[in-house]
C-alpha positions as CSV (number, residue, x, y, z in Angstrom):
1,N,0.1,0.0,0.1
2,I,1.5,3.7,-0.6
3,I,-0.2,6.2,1.4
4,L,0.1,9.9,0.6
5,E,0.2,12.2,3.9
6,V,0.0,16.0,2.7
7,Y,1.0,18.5,5.3
8,T,1.1,21.8,3.1
9,A,1.2,22.8,-0.4
10,A,4.9,22.4,-0.4
11,K,5.6,19.4,1.6
12,S,4.5,15.9,1.6
13,K,5.2,12.2,3.0
14,A,4.8,9.2,1.0
15,V,4.6,5.9,3.1
16,V,5.3,2.6,1.7
17,E,3.8,-0.2,3.5
18,T,4.3,-4.1,2.9
19,R,3.5,-6.9,5.3
20,I,6.3,-6.5,7.5
21,C,8.4,-3.7,6.2
22,E,7.6,0.6,6.0
23,T,9.5,3.0,4.2
24,I,9.1,6.7,4.3
25,D,9.8,9.4,1.6
26,D,9.4,13.0,1.3
27,I,8.2,14.9,-2.0
28,S,7.6,18.4,-2.7
29,I,4.6,19.4,-4.5
30,A,4.1,23.0,-6.3
31,T,1.3,24.9,-6.2
32,K,0.2,27.4,-9.1
33,P,-1.9,30.2,-8.3
34,A,-5.4,30.3,-10.1
35,P,-6.8,33.6,-11.4
36,K,-9.9,34.9,-9.3
37,P,-12.3,36.5,-11.7
38,N,-15.1,38.0,-9.8
39,L,-18.2,39.8,-11.1
40,G,-20.2,40.3,-8.1
41,T,-23.6,39.6,-7.0
42,D,-26.7,39.3,-9.9
43,K,-27.9,42.7,-10.3
44,N,-31.0,44.5,-11.9
45,I,-30.4,47.1,-14.3
46,C,-33.0,49.9,-16.3
47,A,-34.4,48.7,-19.5
48,G,-32.1,51.3,-22.3
49,S,-29.3,51.5,-19.0
50,S,-26.2,49.0,-19.3
51,S,-24.0,47.7,-16.0
52,Q,-20.2,47.4,-16.7
53,L,-18.8,44.3,-15.6
54,Q,-15.1,44.3,-14.4
55,I,-12.7,41.8,-13.7
56,A,-8.8,41.9,-12.7
57,N,-6.3,41.5,-15.4
58,E,-4.9,37.3,-14.5
59,G,-4.3,36.1,-18.0
60,S,-6.6,35.5,-21.7
61,I,-10.2,36.6,-20.9
62,E,-13.0,35.2,-22.9
63,W,-16.4,36.5,-22.4
64,F,-20.3,35.0,-22.8
65,F,-23.6,35.5,-23.1
66,N,-26.2,33.2,-21.8
67,N,-23.3,30.6,-22.9
68,T,-22.4,31.7,-26.3
69,K,-18.8,33.3,-27.1
70,I,-19.5,37.3,-27.1
71,N,-16.6,37.6,-30.2
72,G,-14.1,40.3,-30.1
73,Q,-14.4,40.8,-26.1
74,T,-11.4,40.1,-24.2
75,G,-10.6,42.9,-22.2
76,T,-11.3,43.1,-18.5
77,T,-14.5,45.3,-18.8
78,L,-17.6,44.5,-20.7
79,N,-21.0,46.5,-20.7
80,A,-24.4,44.1,-20.1
81,N,-27.3,45.6,-21.2
82,Q,-29.4,42.4,-21.7
83,D,-31.4,40.6,-19.8
84,G,-29.4,37.1,-19.1
85,T,-26.4,35.2,-17.6
86,Y,-22.8,36.7,-18.4
87,K,-20.1,34.4,-17.7
88,V,-15.8,35.4,-18.0
89,I,-13.0,32.6,-18.5
90,V,-9.7,33.7,-17.2
91,S,-7.1,31.3,-18.3
92,A,-3.6,32.2,-16.6
93,A,-0.5,31.9,-18.4
94,N,0.4,28.9,-16.1
95,G,-2.5,26.8,-17.4
96,C,-5.0,27.6,-14.4
97,V,-8.5,28.6,-15.9
98,Q,-11.4,29.8,-13.8
99,E,-14.7,31.3,-14.3
100,D,-17.2,33.6,-13.0
101,Q,-20.7,34.4,-13.6
102,I,-23.6,36.7,-13.2
103,D,-27.3,36.7,-14.0
104,I,-28.4,40.5,-15.4
105,N,-32.1,41.8,-14.8
106,V,-33.3,44.5,-17.0
107,V,-36.4,46.1,-15.7
108,D,-39.0,47.8,-17.7
109,L,-38.9,51.8,-17.2
110,P,-42.2,53.0,-15.7
111,T,-44.6,54.8,-18.1
112,V,-45.9,58.6,-17.3
113,D,-48.4,60.7,-19.3
114,A,-48.6,64.2,-17.5
115,G,-51.6,64.9,-20.0
116,N,-52.4,67.6,-22.2
117,N,-51.4,71.1,-22.5
118,V,-53.6,73.2,-20.3
119,E,-54.8,77.3,-20.8
120,F,-56.6,79.4,-18.0
121,C,-57.7,82.5,-17.8
122,S,-56.5,85.0,-15.1
123,G,-58.0,84.2,-11.9
124,K,-59.4,81.1,-12.8
125,T,-57.6,77.7,-12.3
126,A,-56.8,74.9,-14.4
127,Q,-56.8,71.1,-13.6
128,I,-54.0,68.6,-14.5
129,T,-54.3,64.6,-15.0
130,A,-51.7,62.7,-15.1
131,T,-51.1,59.0,-15.1
132,T,-48.4,56.4,-14.3
133,N,-48.2,52.9,-13.1
134,G,-44.8,53.9,-11.1
135,V,-44.7,52.7,-7.8
136,D,-44.1,56.8,-7.0
137,F,-43.8,59.9,-8.5
138,Q,-42.8,63.7,-7.9
139,W,-44.2,66.8,-9.5
140,F,-41.8,69.8,-10.9
141,R,-43.0,73.2,-12.0
142,N,-39.9,75.0,-13.7
143,D,-37.8,72.5,-12.6
144,Q,-38.5,73.1,-9.2
145,T,-40.3,70.5,-6.6
146,I,-43.8,71.5,-5.8
147,G,-44.5,69.0,-3.2
148,Q,-47.4,67.9,-4.7
149,T,-48.6,64.0,-4.2
150,L,-51.6,63.6,-6.3
151,L,-52.0,62.5,-10.0
152,S,-54.8,65.1,-10.4
153,F,-54.8,68.5,-9.1
154,T,-55.3,72.4,-9.7
155,V,-53.2,75.0,-10.6
156,T,-52.9,78.7,-10.3
157,Q,-49.7,79.5,-11.8
158,A,-48.8,79.3,-15.5
159,G,-45.4,77.4,-16.3
160,E,-43.9,74.1,-17.2
161,Y,-45.2,71.3,-15.0
162,K,-43.4,67.9,-15.1
163,I,-44.0,64.4,-13.1
164,E,-40.8,62.1,-12.4
165,A,-42.4,58.5,-11.9
166,I,-39.8,55.9,-10.6
167,N,-40.1,52.3,-10.4
168,Q,-39.0,49.2,-7.8
169,I,-35.6,49.8,-8.2
170,G,-35.2,53.3,-8.9
171,C,-35.7,53.7,-12.9
172,K,-36.9,57.2,-13.4
173,V,-39.2,59.0,-16.3
174,A,-40.6,61.9,-16.9
175,D,-43.3,63.6,-19.2
176,S,-44.0,67.3,-18.9
177,I,-46.9,70.1,-20.3
178,N,-46.9,73.5,-20.4
179,V,-49.6,75.2,-18.4
180,V,-50.6,78.7,-20.2
181,E,-52.3,81.7,-18.7
182,N,-54.6,83.8,-20.7
183,L,-54.9,87.4,-19.4
184,L,-58.2,88.9,-19.4
185,P,-59.5,91.2,-21.8
186,T,-60.3,94.8,-21.0
187,A,-63.1,97.0,-22.7
188,N,-63.4,100.8,-22.5
189,L,-66.5,102.6,-24.0
190,G,-65.0,105.8,-23.3
191,T,-66.7,109.0,-21.3
192,D,-69.9,109.0,-20.5
193,K,-72.3,110.6,-23.0
194,V,-75.1,112.6,-22.9
195,A,-77.9,112.2,-25.7
196,C,-81.6,113.4,-26.3
197,I,-84.2,111.1,-26.4
198,G,-84.8,108.9,-30.0
199,S,-81.4,109.8,-31.3
200,D,-78.5,107.3,-31.9
201,V,-75.6,107.3,-29.4
202,V,-72.3,106.1,-31.4
203,L,-70.6,104.1,-28.7
204,K,-66.5,102.9,-29.2
205,N,-64.7,99.9,-27.8
206,S,-61.5,100.1,-27.4
207,V,-60.0,96.4,-26.1
208,S,-56.9,95.2,-24.8
209,N,-55.7,91.2,-24.7
210,G,-58.7,90.5,-26.6
């Protein structure tokens, strides 16, 4: 029987046994460092965006998407923008080979519609009504937050009203409308006049903002 007792990576002992005799010899075992590619944990990304995958430069690199080799990709970084499994295989110069993989989940953007442009007369109000399937949203007027928490509300100020919708992983989409305030027209019939009964009086109207 031959029994190999490994003490460390560099030192081992072989024991050769027969029925009545035993011989012991030492042997050195050399180890070679293996590459350690690490793509991290699985990720969610917003549709239309990408996530940069990066590893250390420890040898020859091959990238795969859903187990299909990505031709021409041999660098230490890769921009992942599709839903699926990305894998990297690193072959060191000493012959050691290691791999790692990561799942990328592409999440759809929220939908949002701020509605149609609105006009209102001075002194009156306008109604804004938006729709969204986002888990949260925020309103802005002329790029300043207004603290509005409803999808439908009345306004008394003109400007650009924008709603920004957010989904469950923080992806954002915005839509905006213009609210226009129309000034009231003014009428001026001139000074009071005196006329005889049965006669005609000519009135001239001076209108502005009309």
